[in-house]
Residue frames as qw, qx, qy, qz and C-alpha x, y, z in Angstrom:
[[0.554, 0.414, 0.257, 0.675, -5.23, -15.99, 5.30],
 [0.141, 0.643, 0.135, 0.741, -4.40, -12.33, 5.38],
 [0.514, -0.672, -0.401, 0.351, -3.62, -11.22, 8.84],
 [0.230, 0.804, -0.014, 0.548, -2.79, -7.61, 9.57],
 [0.533, -0.409, -0.364, 0.645, -0.64, -5.76, 12.06],
 [0.092, 0.930, 0.259, 0.245, -1.69, -2.19, 12.56],
 [0.479, 0.213, -0.243, 0.816, 0.87, 0.54, 13.01],
 [0.313, -0.803, -0.460, 0.212, 0.07, 2.63, 16.02],
 [0.036, 0.998, -0.012, 0.057, 1.06, 6.23, 16.78],
 [0.533, -0.690, 0.415, 0.258, 4.52, 5.15, 17.85],
 [0.444, 0.660, -0.517, -0.316, 5.32, 3.90, 14.36],
 [0.342, -0.276, 0.896, -0.058, 5.63, 0.32, 15.61],
 [0.358, 0.029, -0.764, -0.536, 4.41, -2.25, 13.10],
 [0.384, 0.054, 0.698, -0.603, 0.95, -3.32, 14.07],
 [0.742, 0.403, 0.282, -0.455, -0.95, -4.36, 11.01],
 [0.025, -0.410, 0.811, 0.417, 0.24, -7.05, 8.66],
 [0.845, 0.237, 0.052, -0.477, -1.85, -8.87, 6.17],
 [0.028, 0.429, -0.881, -0.196, -0.87, -12.31, 5.27],
 [0.917, -0.004, -0.161, -0.365, -2.06, -15.71, 4.46],
 [0.496, -0.559, 0.660, -0.080, -0.25, -18.83, 5.10],
 [0.813, 0.367, -0.383, -0.241, 0.97, -22.11, 3.90],
 [0.763, -0.416, 0.494, 0.039, 2.66, -25.37, 4.57],
 [0.227, 0.549, -0.729, -0.339, 5.39, -27.02, 2.60],
 [0.939, 0.052, 0.125, -0.317, 3.97, -30.24, 1.24],
 [0.295, -0.558, 0.755, 0.177, 6.67, -32.89, 1.41],
 [0.434, 0.139, 0.870, 0.191, 4.73, -35.44, -0.60],
 [0.373, 0.437, -0.165, -0.802, 3.41, -34.42, -3.98],
 [0.817, 0.322, 0.430, -0.210, 1.12, -36.37, -6.25],
 [0.497, -0.195, 0.623, 0.572, 3.21, -37.89, -9.05],
 [0.385, 0.632, 0.605, 0.294, 0.59, -37.03, -11.61],
 [0.023, -0.981, -0.133, 0.136, 0.69, -33.36, -10.64],
 [0.420, -0.667, 0.404, 0.464, 4.49, -33.34, -10.90],
 [0.414, -0.129, 0.729, 0.530, 4.68, -34.92, -14.32],
 [0.374, 0.627, 0.669, 0.141, 1.51, -34.11, -16.22],
 [0.137, -0.032, 0.217, 0.966, 1.46, -31.20, -18.60],
 [0.358, 0.434, 0.442, -0.699, -1.73, -29.14, -18.51],
 [0.425, 0.415, -0.421, -0.685, -1.91, -29.30, -22.29],
 [0.263, 0.103, -0.943, -0.174, -2.18, -33.10, -22.08],
 [0.228, 0.193, 0.773, -0.560, -5.18, -33.04, -19.73],
 [0.102, 0.518, 0.794, 0.301, -8.67, -33.80, -21.07],
 [0.045, -0.439, -0.160, -0.883, -10.75, -30.70, -21.74],
 [0.597, -0.627, -0.409, -0.287, -13.27, -31.66, -19.05],
 [0.712, -0.380, -0.306, 0.505, -10.49, -31.82, -16.46],
 [0.332, 0.126, 0.008, 0.935, -9.16, -28.43, -17.55],
 [0.285, -0.571, -0.327, -0.697, -12.65, -26.95, -17.31],
 [0.701, -0.596, -0.390, 0.039, -13.05, -28.33, -13.79],
 [0.624, -0.183, -0.184, 0.737, -9.64, -26.90, -12.82],
 [0.102, 0.349, 0.148, 0.920, -10.60, -23.48, -14.18],
 [0.496, -0.635, -0.371, -0.462, -13.85, -23.55, -12.22],
 [0.744, -0.474, -0.341, 0.324, -12.01, -24.54, -9.03],
 [0.465, 0.020, -0.077, 0.882, -9.47, -21.75, -9.45],
 [0.145, -0.509, -0.256, -0.809, -12.28, -19.26, -9.98],
 [0.650, -0.625, -0.394, -0.176, -13.99, -20.47, -6.80],
 [0.702, -0.318, -0.255, 0.585, -10.77, -20.14, -4.80],
 [0.249, 0.230, 0.059, 0.939, -10.19, -16.63, -6.12],
 [0.371, -0.625, -0.363, -0.583, -13.73, -15.79, -5.05],
 [0.701, -0.560, -0.384, 0.219, -12.91, -16.82, -1.46],
 [0.502, -0.088, -0.099, 0.855, -10.01, -14.33, -1.49],
 [0.063, -0.431, -0.262, -0.861, -12.35, -11.60, -2.73],
 [0.581, -0.634, -0.433, -0.269, -14.85, -12.47, 0.00],
 [0.688, -0.370, -0.323, 0.534, -12.11, -12.37, 2.63],
 [0.299, 0.114, 0.018, 0.947, -10.93, -8.92, 1.55],
 [0.288, -0.534, -0.356, -0.710, -14.50, -7.60, 1.49],
 [0.683, -0.597, -0.420, -0.022, -15.22, -8.98, 4.97],
 [0.622, -0.216, -0.237, 0.714, -11.93, -7.72, 6.39],
 [0.151, 0.234, 0.101, 0.955, -12.45, -4.22, 5.07],
 [0.466, -0.554, -0.335, -0.603, -15.94, -4.25, 6.59],
 [0.159, -0.408, 0.671, -0.598, -14.59, -5.47, 9.96],
 [0.853, -0.093, -0.087, -0.507, -16.75, -8.59, 9.69],
 [0.153, -0.465, 0.860, -0.146, -15.02, -11.25, 11.81],
 [0.722, 0.104, 0.587, -0.351, -17.95, -13.68, 11.60],
 [0.776, 0.596, -0.046, -0.201, -17.80, -13.88, 7.79],
 [0.244, 0.689, -0.679, 0.060, -14.04, -14.31, 7.95],
 [0.452, -0.299, 0.789, -0.289, -14.44, -17.14, 10.44],
 [0.828, 0.304, 0.343, -0.324, -16.84, -18.92, 8.10],
 [0.615, 0.682, -0.376, -0.129, -14.05, -19.14, 5.49],
 [0.041, 0.508, -0.838, 0.197, -11.96, -21.37, 7.77],
 [0.685, -0.150, -0.697, -0.149, -12.55, -25.02, 8.60],
 [0.671, -0.691, -0.050, -0.266, -13.52, -25.89, 12.17],
 [0.870, -0.368, 0.105, 0.311, -10.11, -27.54, 12.64],
 [0.520, 0.780, -0.079, 0.340, -8.06, -24.90, 10.80],
 [0.691, -0.442, -0.047, 0.570, -4.55, -23.93, 11.84],
 [0.311, 0.895, 0.025, 0.319, -3.12, -20.44, 11.46],
 [0.701, -0.403, -0.054, 0.585, 0.44, -19.36, 12.34],
 [0.188, 0.981, 0.024, -0.044, 1.49, -15.74, 12.04],
 [0.604, 0.657, -0.309, 0.328, 4.92, -14.46, 11.08],
 [0.191, -0.682, 0.548, -0.445, 6.03, -14.35, 14.73],
 [0.301, 0.116, -0.941, 0.106, 5.17, -18.00, 15.27],
 [0.404, 0.037, 0.550, -0.730, 1.98, -17.38, 17.24],
 [0.124, -0.122, -0.925, -0.338, -0.57, -20.10, 16.52],
 [0.540, 0.049, 0.229, -0.808, -4.35, -20.03, 16.38],
 [0.033, 0.010, 0.994, 0.100, -6.27, -23.31, 16.44],
 [0.117, 0.512, 0.849, -0.067, -9.74, -23.78, 15.03],
 [0.074, 0.614, 0.455, 0.641, -12.34, -21.51, 13.51],
 [0.398, -0.845, -0.357, -0.018, -13.59, -20.12, 16.82],
 [0.582, -0.558, 0.022, 0.591, -10.14, -19.02, 17.97],
 [0.393, 0.139, 0.394, 0.819, -9.30, -17.49, 14.58],
 [0.077, -0.736, -0.482, -0.469, -12.61, -15.61, 14.47],
 [0.498, -0.799, -0.242, 0.232, -11.99, -14.32, 18.00],
 [0.564, -0.256, 0.172, 0.766, -8.56, -13.07, 16.93],
 [0.199, 0.379, 0.437, 0.791, -10.01, -11.07, 14.03],
 [0.287, -0.810, -0.471, -0.199, -12.83, -9.72, 16.15],
 [0.540, -0.696, -0.103, 0.461, -10.34, -8.36, 18.68],
 [0.484, -0.015, 0.319, 0.815, -8.14, -6.99, 15.90],
 [0.052, 0.606, 0.478, 0.633, -11.02, -5.00, 14.44],
 [0.417, -0.847, -0.329, 0.025, -11.89, -3.60, 17.87],
 [0.598, -0.543, 0.058, 0.588, -8.31, -2.58, 18.61],
 [0.222, -0.314, 0.417, 0.824, -7.57, -1.16, 15.16],
 [0.484, 0.640, 0.559, -0.206, -10.76, -0.05, 13.37],
 [0.342, 0.867, -0.022, -0.362, -10.76, 1.26, 9.84],
 [0.252, -0.501, 0.712, 0.421, -7.83, -0.67, 8.40],
 [0.814, 0.461, 0.019, -0.353, -8.09, -2.17, 4.91],
 [0.552, -0.326, 0.699, 0.316, -6.30, -4.85, 2.95],
 [0.670, 0.579, -0.243, -0.396, -5.65, -5.84, -0.66],
 [0.760, -0.213, 0.604, 0.109, -4.49, -9.20, -2.00],
 [0.463, 0.633, -0.488, -0.384, -2.41, -10.01, -5.05],
 [0.921, -0.065, 0.379, -0.062, -2.64, -13.73, -5.87],
 [0.023, 0.659, -0.659, -0.361, 0.58, -14.98, -7.45],
 [0.357, 0.174, -0.869, -0.295, -0.42, -18.60, -8.02],
 [0.771, -0.122, 0.357, -0.514, -3.06, -21.23, -7.34],
 [0.294, 0.342, -0.873, -0.186, -2.03, -24.87, -7.70],
 [0.874, -0.151, 0.009, -0.462, -4.42, -27.80, -7.56],
 [0.068, -0.474, 0.872, -0.104, -2.79, -30.78, -5.86],
 [0.052, 0.182, 0.982, 0.000, -5.72, -33.09, -6.44],
 [0.156, -0.547, -0.648, -0.507, -9.50, -32.92, -6.81],
 [0.457, -0.793, -0.381, -0.130, -10.03, -31.57, -3.28],
 [0.587, -0.619, -0.026, 0.522, -6.82, -29.78, -2.24],
 [0.470, 0.746, 0.102, 0.461, -5.20, -26.58, -3.51],
 [0.550, -0.474, -0.139, 0.673, -2.47, -24.17, -2.46],
 [0.229, 0.909, 0.217, 0.271, -2.63, -20.43, -3.01],
 [0.590, -0.299, -0.077, 0.747, 0.33, -18.05, -2.78],
 [0.213, 0.806, 0.284, 0.473, 0.45, -14.30, -3.00],
 [0.300, 0.076, -0.304, 0.901, 1.18, -10.95, -1.42],
 [0.237, -0.791, -0.560, -0.065, -1.21, -9.21, 0.95],
 [0.281, 0.241, -0.163, 0.915, -0.90, -5.52, 1.76],
 [0.252, -0.709, -0.618, 0.228, -2.56, -3.41, 4.41],
 [0.153, 0.452, 0.022, 0.878, -3.29, 0.22, 4.97],
 [0.201, -0.448, -0.642, 0.590, -4.21, 1.99, 8.18],
 [0.124, 0.880, 0.458, -0.026, -6.69, 4.90, 8.26],
 [0.194, -0.863, 0.157, 0.439, -3.67, 7.25, 8.39],
 [0.624, 0.729, -0.244, -0.139, -2.27, 5.81, 5.18],
 [0.227, -0.596, 0.770, 0.000, 0.50, 3.73, 6.75],
 [0.908, 0.239, -0.161, -0.306, 1.01, 0.40, 5.01],
 [0.303, -0.490, 0.815, 0.058, 2.91, -2.87, 5.06],
 [0.789, 0.279, -0.369, -0.404, 2.83, -6.19, 3.25],
 [0.524, -0.362, 0.764, -0.107, 3.43, -9.90, 3.75],
 [0.405, 0.206, -0.796, -0.399, 3.72, -13.03, 1.68],
 [0.678, -0.100, 0.505, -0.525, 1.11, -15.67, 2.29],
 [0.320, 0.113, -0.885, -0.319, 0.40, -19.27, 1.37],
 [0.638, -0.067, 0.372, -0.671, -3.01, -20.80, 2.04],
 [0.025, 0.016, -0.985, -0.171, -3.96, -24.45, 1.87],
 [0.608, 0.050, 0.018, -0.792, -7.56, -24.89, 0.70],
 [0.130, 0.045, 0.990, 0.023, -9.64, -28.07, 0.93],
 [0.481, -0.164, -0.416, -0.754, -12.97, -28.84, -0.68],
 [0.024, 0.127, 0.899, -0.418, -15.42, -29.91, 1.98],
 [0.302, 0.577, 0.684, -0.327, -19.10, -30.50, 1.33],
 [0.477, 0.655, 0.463, 0.358, -18.60, -29.01, -2.13],
 [0.016, -0.994, -0.023, -0.104, -17.09, -25.77, -0.83],
 [0.645, 0.356, -0.323, 0.594, -13.48, -24.58, -0.88],
 [0.515, -0.845, -0.063, -0.131, -12.37, -23.64, 2.63],
 [0.238, 0.714, -0.556, 0.353, -9.09, -22.65, 4.32],
 [0.912, -0.325, -0.249, -0.015, -7.56, -25.39, 6.45],
 [0.752, -0.404, 0.005, 0.521, -3.96, -24.34, 7.13],
 [0.384, 0.843, 0.034, 0.375, -1.92, -21.18, 6.71],
 [0.650, -0.451, -0.077, 0.607, 1.28, -19.44, 7.74],
 [0.165, 0.983, 0.006, -0.079, 2.61, -15.91, 7.32],
 [0.759, -0.025, 0.108, 0.641, 5.99, -14.87, 5.98],
 [0.118, -0.744, -0.007, 0.658, 7.54, -11.39, 5.97],
 [0.623, 0.679, 0.303, 0.244, 7.47, -9.60, 2.64],
 [0.358, -0.612, 0.218, 0.670, 10.58, -7.75, 1.55],
 [0.589, 0.784, 0.158, -0.117, 10.19, -5.80, -1.66],
 [0.757, 0.120, 0.197, 0.611, 13.04, -5.80, -4.15],
 [0.214, 0.279, 0.086, 0.932, 12.41, -2.06, -4.57],
 [0.036, 0.369, 0.551, -0.748, 10.47, 0.59, -2.65],
 [0.224, -0.057, -0.503, -0.833, 8.42, 1.20, -5.79],
 [0.343, -0.408, -0.838, -0.113, 5.76, -1.04, -4.23],
 [0.267, -0.548, -0.551, 0.570, 5.37, 1.33, -1.28],
 [0.023, -0.400, 0.059, 0.914, 5.24, 4.43, -3.48],
 [0.160, 0.335, 0.816, 0.443, 2.61, 3.15, -5.93],
 [0.000, -0.792, -0.580, 0.189, -0.02, 5.50, -4.53],
 [0.089, -0.799, 0.071, 0.591, 2.14, 8.45, -5.65],
 [0.508, 0.026, 0.637, 0.580, 2.97, 7.18, -9.13],
 [0.285, 0.794, 0.518, 0.141, 0.21, 9.36, -10.60],
 [0.157, -0.916, 0.040, 0.368, 2.41, 12.38, -9.80],
 [0.575, -0.215, 0.511, 0.601, 5.16, 11.27, -12.20],
 [0.406, 0.657, 0.463, 0.435, 5.38, 13.76, -15.07],
 [0.249, 0.053, -0.054, 0.966, 5.62, 17.51, -15.56],
 [0.092, -0.756, -0.641, 0.100, 3.09, 19.94, -14.12],
 [0.161, 0.441, 0.067, 0.881, 2.32, 23.66, -14.49],
 [0.248, -0.491, -0.633, 0.545, 1.38, 25.64, -11.38],
 [0.063, 0.854, 0.402, 0.325, -1.17, 28.45, -11.68],
 [0.432, -0.220, -0.206, 0.850, 0.29, 31.88, -10.89],
 [0.103, 0.872, 0.388, -0.279, -1.44, 35.26, -10.45],
 [0.067, -0.740, 0.358, 0.566, 1.58, 36.77, -12.18],
 [0.839, 0.503, 0.168, -0.122, 1.13, 35.98, -15.87],
 [0.353, 0.803, -0.479, 0.027, 4.81, 36.72, -16.49],
 [0.375, -0.482, 0.773, -0.172, 5.79, 33.81, -14.25],
 [0.786, 0.163, -0.529, -0.275, 6.14, 30.23, -15.43],
 [0.477, -0.464, 0.651, -0.366, 5.92, 27.84, -12.49],
 [0.793, 0.204, -0.523, -0.234, 6.73, 24.17, -13.18],
 [0.527, -0.469, 0.668, -0.236, 7.23, 21.05, -11.10],
 [0.697, 0.323, -0.592, -0.246, 8.41, 17.68, -12.34],
 [0.731, -0.375, 0.516, -0.242, 8.18, 14.28, -10.63],
 [0.691, 0.451, -0.545, -0.150, 10.29, 11.30, -11.77],
 [0.954, -0.295, 0.017, 0.049, 11.40, 7.88, -10.56],
 [0.253, 0.773, -0.552, 0.182, 15.08, 7.71, -9.54],
 [0.171, -0.483, 0.813, -0.278, 17.55, 5.24, -7.98],
 [0.152, -0.009, -0.982, -0.113, 16.03, 2.06, -9.33],
 [0.466, -0.467, -0.451, -0.602, 12.50, 3.31, -8.63],
 [0.500, -0.328, -0.658, 0.457, 13.23, 3.36, -4.91],
 [0.117, -0.509, -0.286, 0.803, 12.56, 7.11, -4.76],
 [0.308, 0.781, 0.452, 0.301, 10.53, 9.78, -6.51],
 [0.383, -0.249, -0.034, 0.889, 12.32, 13.06, -7.10],
 [0.201, 0.879, 0.428, 0.063, 10.54, 16.34, -7.62],
 [0.415, -0.159, 0.072, 0.893, 12.11, 19.54, -8.89],
 [0.160, 0.866, 0.470, -0.063, 10.44, 22.91, -9.27],
 [0.394, -0.007, 0.167, 0.904, 11.38, 26.10, -11.05],
 [0.146, 0.867, 0.385, -0.280, 9.86, 29.55, -11.18],
 [0.489, 0.107, 0.351, 0.791, 10.94, 31.41, -14.31],
 [0.117, 0.901, 0.333, -0.251, 10.29, 35.14, -14.82],
 [0.254, 0.919, -0.224, -0.202, 11.66, 37.25, -17.64],
 [0.770, 0.485, -0.405, 0.086, 13.81, 34.30, -18.67],
 [0.166, 0.490, -0.702, 0.489, 15.48, 33.97, -15.27],
 [0.622, -0.336, -0.704, 0.061, 14.97, 31.41, -12.49],
 [0.221, -0.637, 0.216, -0.707, 13.69, 33.20, -9.39],
 [0.641, -0.382, 0.517, -0.420, 13.06, 30.11, -7.28],
 [0.693, 0.253, -0.656, -0.159, 14.30, 26.52, -7.56],
 [0.399, -0.392, 0.714, -0.420, 14.25, 23.50, -5.29],
 [0.643, 0.080, -0.680, -0.343, 12.94, 20.01, -4.95],
 [0.729, -0.339, 0.388, -0.451, 12.11, 16.97, -2.90],
 [0.336, 0.247, -0.905, -0.084, 13.24, 13.37, -2.55],
 [0.753, -0.210, 0.144, -0.606, 10.32, 11.08, -1.63],
 [0.424, 0.254, -0.869, 0.007, 10.86, 7.58, -0.27],
 [0.802, -0.405, -0.363, -0.247, 9.70, 4.83, 2.06],
 [0.132, -0.607, 0.627, -0.470, 10.92, 4.82, 5.68],
 [0.642, -0.033, -0.759, -0.101, 11.13, 1.11, 6.67],
 [0.258, -0.094, -0.747, 0.606, 11.28, 1.72, 10.42],
 [0.270, 0.181, 0.296, -0.898, 8.45, 4.23, 10.52],
 [0.291, 0.352, 0.884, 0.102, 6.45, 2.28, 7.96],
 [0.255, 0.842, 0.361, -0.310, 5.42, 5.40, 6.08],
 [0.565, 0.589, 0.197, 0.543, 6.25, 7.64, 3.15],
 [0.356, -0.780, -0.058, 0.511, 8.60, 10.51, 4.00],
 [0.596, 0.663, 0.128, 0.435, 10.51, 13.13, 2.05],
 [0.454, -0.493, -0.028, 0.742, 13.28, 15.69, 2.32],
 [0.363, 0.868, 0.288, 0.179, 12.71, 19.08, 0.70],
 [0.535, -0.374, 0.107, 0.750, 15.34, 21.66, -0.20],
 [0.361, 0.909, 0.207, -0.027, 15.73, 24.96, -2.04],
 [0.675, 0.511, -0.060, 0.529, 18.49, 26.78, -3.89],
 [0.109, -0.839, 0.207, -0.491, 18.96, 29.22, -1.00],
 [0.271, 0.330, -0.799, 0.424, 20.15, 26.44, 1.32],
 [0.583, -0.203, 0.397, -0.679, 16.95, 25.82, 3.22],
 [0.455, 0.064, -0.866, -0.199, 15.81, 22.24, 3.81],
 [0.525, -0.216, 0.489, -0.662, 13.49, 20.10, 5.87],
 [0.003, -0.012, -0.998, -0.055, 11.48, 16.92, 6.21],
 [0.597, -0.043, -0.116, -0.793, 7.93, 15.84, 5.48],
 [0.270, 0.055, 0.944, -0.183, 5.73, 12.98, 6.69],
 [0.382, -0.007, -0.524, -0.761, 3.13, 11.92, 4.11],
 [0.301, 0.185, 0.824, -0.443, -0.28, 10.83, 5.38],
 [0.163, -0.211, -0.703, -0.660, -3.08, 9.72, 3.07],
 [0.258, 0.290, 0.578, -0.718, -6.48, 11.05, 4.06],
 [0.644, 0.573, 0.397, -0.314, -9.07, 9.65, 1.69],
 [0.734, 0.577, 0.206, 0.292, -8.07, 10.77, -1.79],
 [0.146, 0.932, -0.195, 0.267, -5.82, 13.60, -0.59],
 [0.766, 0.017, -0.368, 0.527, -2.31, 13.63, 0.85],
 [0.331, -0.935, 0.004, -0.129, -1.42, 15.60, 3.97],
 [0.704, 0.311, -0.332, 0.546, 2.26, 16.50, 4.39],
 [0.520, -0.843, -0.078, 0.112, 3.39, 17.44, 7.88],
 [0.649, 0.540, -0.128, 0.521, 6.45, 19.57, 7.11],
 [0.468, -0.850, 0.037, 0.240, 9.19, 21.07, 9.23],
 [0.740, 0.441, 0.022, 0.507, 12.37, 22.77, 8.14],
 [0.428, -0.691, -0.013, 0.583, 14.98, 25.43, 8.56],
 [0.457, 0.886, 0.015, 0.077, 15.91, 28.39, 6.40],
 [0.699, 0.391, -0.250, 0.543, 19.52, 29.25, 5.62],
 [0.030, -0.642, 0.293, -0.708, 19.46, 31.96, 8.31],
 [0.164, 0.056, -0.866, 0.469, 18.46, 29.35, 10.92],
 [0.515, -0.048, 0.182, -0.836, 14.78, 30.24, 11.16],
 [0.212, 0.092, 0.969, -0.087, 12.54, 27.27, 11.97],
 [0.484, 0.086, -0.272, -0.827, 9.47, 26.60, 9.86],
 [0.285, 0.162, 0.934, -0.142, 6.48, 24.29, 10.07],
 [0.484, 0.210, -0.207, -0.824, 3.46, 23.78, 7.84],
 [0.574, 0.205, 0.784, -0.115, 0.80, 21.33, 6.80],
 [0.229, 0.368, -0.505, -0.746, 0.73, 21.03, 3.00],
 [0.640, 0.269, 0.642, -0.325, -2.25, 19.39, 1.32],
 [0.111, 0.227, -0.717, -0.649, -2.33, 17.78, -2.13],
 [0.573, 0.317, 0.590, -0.472, -5.86, 17.09, -3.36],
 [0.215, 0.040, 0.787, 0.577, -6.35, 15.29, -6.71],
 [0.493, 0.365, 0.082, -0.786, -9.04, 16.70, -8.97],
 [0.920, 0.339, 0.060, -0.187, -8.61, 14.18, -11.76],
 [0.907, 0.007, 0.164, 0.387, -5.76, 12.34, -13.53],
 [0.546, 0.450, 0.117, 0.697, -4.39, 15.60, -14.91],
 [0.045, -0.663, 0.096, -0.741, -4.89, 18.15, -12.16],
 [0.585, -0.465, -0.581, 0.323, -4.68, 18.64, -8.41],
 [0.124, -0.909, 0.020, -0.397, -4.62, 21.47, -5.89],
 [0.634, -0.013, -0.470, 0.614, -1.86, 22.34, -3.43],
 [0.257, -0.845, -0.053, -0.465, -2.31, 24.45, -0.34],
 [0.502, 0.124, -0.599, 0.612, -0.36, 25.21, 2.82],
 [0.490, -0.728, -0.188, -0.440, -1.97, 25.74, 6.24],
 [0.767, -0.632, -0.036, 0.103, -0.89, 25.95, 9.89],
 [0.655, 0.500, -0.174, 0.539, 2.29, 27.71, 8.83],
 [0.502, -0.847, -0.025, 0.170, 4.74, 29.05, 11.41],
 [0.568, 0.593, -0.273, 0.501, 8.08, 30.87, 11.36],
 [0.262, 0.247, -0.617, 0.700, 10.05, 30.59, 14.59],
 [0.105, -0.351, -0.825, 0.431, 6.81, 29.75, 16.36],
 [0.239, 0.397, 0.155, -0.873, 4.86, 32.73, 14.98],
 [0.548, 0.465, 0.694, -0.042, 1.76, 31.88, 12.94],
 [0.028, -0.249, 0.458, 0.853, 1.67, 32.88, 9.28],
 [0.643, 0.320, 0.074, -0.692, -1.34, 33.24, 6.96],
 [0.733, 0.141, 0.663, 0.053, -2.55, 30.14, 5.13],
 [0.066, 0.314, -0.600, -0.733, -1.81, 29.77, 1.44],
 [0.732, 0.284, 0.269, -0.558, -5.12, 29.10, -0.38],
 [0.793, 0.137, 0.575, 0.147, -5.44, 26.19, -2.82],
 [0.155, 0.647, -0.461, -0.586, -3.43, 26.58, -6.02],
 [0.904, 0.323, 0.204, -0.193, -4.34, 24.54, -9.09],
 [0.232, -0.529, 0.730, 0.366, -1.65, 22.39, -10.71],
 [0.816, 0.450, 0.100, -0.349, -2.21, 20.98, -14.21],
 [0.767, -0.132, 0.524, 0.346, -0.33, 18.23, -16.00],
 [0.201, 0.683, -0.407, -0.573, 1.74, 19.27, -18.99],
 [0.923, 0.325, 0.142, -0.151, 0.99, 17.06, -21.99],
 [0.599, -0.394, 0.545, 0.435, 4.05, 15.12, -23.05],
 [0.348, 0.631, -0.398, -0.567, 5.42, 15.81, -26.51],
 [0.892, 0.157, 0.419, -0.065, 4.76, 13.01, -28.98]]
């Protein structure tokens, strides 16, 4: 279950988490026709315990993967397990699967995964099939996802993975890829040394939650002195969050978003209306759910270095009830 492809510096997909599954052509007639409500309470209790045990194996897998522990991952597979990734590459047996993960962790250290189980179905007392979505994240914040189906068997009283296959995951909306930025949605007030200025920025979902739009305004003496915004989205080829920024004077540019721990680093480049080239590294650092800081460093104008902008505090504006 849960294989990853890590994205390298070239933006080529390289880390994909998945699990796997087989289509079972023969199904137990009892499973097809029986209603769970009709089952004896003892059977339902056993089923609940089995599902809990299977979910625990997924938790153990995620913990081991995120720790780079190939040996523990290998122990979750049967000695005769079969694994097929989304490209059709096959791995046979526990030893070969463990070797694959060991090499993966050496080649791409620091990656993490998360698993969302969509269903667990018991096909008998000792066989079960798990389906879900697995997502990965590289140390630079790049991410991808895959659908998985895992066939589990109970052997010697323990649930273990025996067969799995990967399948590409295609989200119905890019909302899934922008979840880490959802906390920004809302209106915010930006601290200003000029008490006569009112600086605001607003983030909102747009276009079927495929993008987040930000718009900012600086108001002084009742007049807007600066306006602009940003459209933030997921770049499917680069496998990362990107954005386009613009201002009312006609300047615009692009940003690449990189997650670094709890903060976001935006590598920005742009052009002013007069044709001057600009670059900067902008940093968003959350303080808590209702505040963060913004700062801009490594700024240049036509190749000439500019002073850094120190951190500025931004505070959420309470919504009117």
